[in-house]
N, C-alpha and C positions, 0 to 999 in steps of 0.2 A: 836581783833575780834569783841569785844562789840561795839566799836566805829565804825567799818567798817559797822555792822549791822545797826545802826541808819542811817548812810549815805547812804546806799543802799536802806533802805526802803523809805527814804525822796527823793531820786532820782527817785525811781520807782513811788512814789504817784505823783511826777512832771510830768513825762513823759509818764506812762504806763496807762492812763486813757482815759476816753471817750473825754476829752476836757478840756480847760482852766478853765472853771468854776468849774467842778468836781474836777480838781487838787488843786484849790484853796481852795475848800472845804475841802478837805482831808489834805493839809497842815496845815490849822487851826487846824483841829483834831489833828495833829502830834505835833504841836506846844502846844496844851494844855496838850497833854501827858507829853511833855518834861517839861513844867512848874509843873505839878504835881509831876514829878520825884523829882525835887529840892525841893518840900515840903514834900518830905517823902511819897507820894501816888503813888506807882509804880502798874499798872495794866498789861499794855502790856508786853509780855516776853522781847523784846528788853529792855524796861526800867528796868525791874527787873533786867537783866545783867548789864546794863549801869550803874546804880546807885552804884555797888561796885566800878566799874573803876573810877567814878567821885569821890568817896568818897577817895578811895585809893590815887588817884595823885592830889586830890585837884583842880580839872577842874572846872573853873566857867562856867555858862550858855551860855556866850556871843557867843563862837564860834560855839557852836551848834546852837544857834539862829540865828545867822548871815548866815549861810548855807540856812535857810529856806527863809531868806529875799531874798537870790539870786534865788531860786526856783521859789518863786512867781514872781520875776522880769521876770523870763523866760517866763511866762504865758502872760505877759503884754506887754513886749518889744521885738521887732525883729530886731531892729536896734538902732545905737548910732550915735549922731549928731558929737561928738568929742571925742578925745583920752580921755580926763579927765573924760567923763561919762563912757567910757570903763574901765577906772582904777577904778572908783568908783564901777562898778560891781564886778570887780577882788577882791576888799577889802571884799566882802561878798562871793564871789563864790570860790576864791582860797586860799586867806590869812588865813582864819580859820583852813583850814587843817594843814598848817605849826605850827600854834599855838597848835594845839592838840598834835602834834608829839612833840614838845618841852615840854608839860606837861607831856607826856608819859615818856620823857626822863629826867624829873625833872631838865630842863634846861631853863625853862621860864623866861625872864626878858625882858625889853623894848628893850635892845640893840639887843639882839638875835631875837626878834620878828621882828624888822625893818629890818634885813639882811634876816630873812626867808621870810618876805613879799615880797622882792625884787625876791628871787626865785621863790616864788609861783606865783607872778604875770607874771614872764617872762615865767613859764611853761605854764600858761593859754593862754599867748599871743601865745606862740608857737604852742600850740593846734589849736587855731582860725585860724593861717595862714596855718597850716596843713590842715585843714578841711573847707577852703573856699567854695570847691564845695559842700561838703556833707551838710554844715550848709546853703547854699543857696537853696538846693533841699529841705530843711526841712522849708524854708520860713524865715531864719534868715541871717542877713548880719552883721557881727561883724567888718568889716573894717570902720572905722570912716566915716561918710558922708561928712564931712569937708574936709578930706584927699582925698577922691574920686574926689570930685570936683576939689581941688587944682591940682592934677595930671590929671584931664580930663577923668576920667573913669566914664562913665555915665551908666544909667540903663539899656539902650539898650544893651550895651556891656555885662553888667552882665547877661541879659537874653541869649545873644548869647555865653556865656563862653568864651568870646573873649579874647585871649593872644596877646596883642599887646605893644608897647613901653611904653603906658601910665600905664597898669597893672603891667608891669615889674618894673617900677620906682616906682609905689606906694607900692608894696608889698616888694621890697628891701628896702624901707624906713621903713616899719613895721618891717621888719625881724631884721634890724639893731636895732630898738628900743628894741625890744624882747631880742636881744643879750646883750644889755647893762644893762637891768635889771637883767639877770641871772647873768652876771658878777659882778654886784654891789652886789649881795648876797653871792658871794664865801667866803669872809673871814668870814663867819658863821662856816664854816667847822672847823677853829681853836679852836673855843670855844665850841665845842660839845664833849660829852662823846663818847668815843671810839666806844660803840655799836649802836651809831647813825651816827658816820661820814661817813662811807663807803656807807650806804643807801642814805644819803642827797647827797653825792658826785655824786652817779649813777643818782639820779634824776636830777641834775643841767647838768650833763654833757650829759645825753640823751636828754634833750631840747636843748642844743646847738647843737647836732648832728643832730636834726630834722631841725633846723634851716639852719644848713649847707647842708643838704639834699635839702632843698627848693631852696638854692642858686645853687646847682648841677644840678637841673632841670631847671635852668634858669628861675625860678618862675612860670613855667607852672603847678600850682596845679589843673588847671582845667582837664587836660588830665589824671593825676595820682596822687593818694594821695601819698605824701612822706612819707616813713616809715624807721626805722633803722632796718637794717638786722641782722641776727644771727651773722654774722662774725663782724658787726659794734659794736653790744652789747659786744662780747667777747673782742674786742680790748679796749673798754670803761672799 
């Protein structure tokens, strides 16, 4: 709960303000509070609570700070030229969450972290491909621009929310890549304590289910947002 409070505040400071300049100012303030927390000077109630969690589970500052890097990037970047650039964003926006979970499970090591990164990156990518329409309406495009050009899907088609063979081929390619990332991380489950194994399994299988749902819609994520229903969740 203490870690969630930190992440919730950071997310709101990034997205629930008057604009990018104000968000950047508040994120800098939040990072200062984080650094002071690690120096033993806690003022904000979130950090008063978080300090005990940090101490108890020996969590370094890096995953907390990396999340702020991603939130700042959201204020400055609304599209990505290459898939590698998108992966670099995921390294800050998604992967730190997995590291925090591993620390809470007293399970962090470099091998588990690498497999966790694969799951978290796969989940982030699944979320991007699920929300192509929603993100576009917010002025953001996460489909790599180089891939859009490769498959022949141009800006006018984006503006028209056009579902055509080029878009289906493009999104199919990206969905398959996200699937590969999730599947690459599944061996992590065998090395987790029992109290974490089911939760992480559900996260990964939920991401795979979203990707299957996108395929089931024949990649038409413009007309409706693919979701996993209650029956699907129960089946998972």
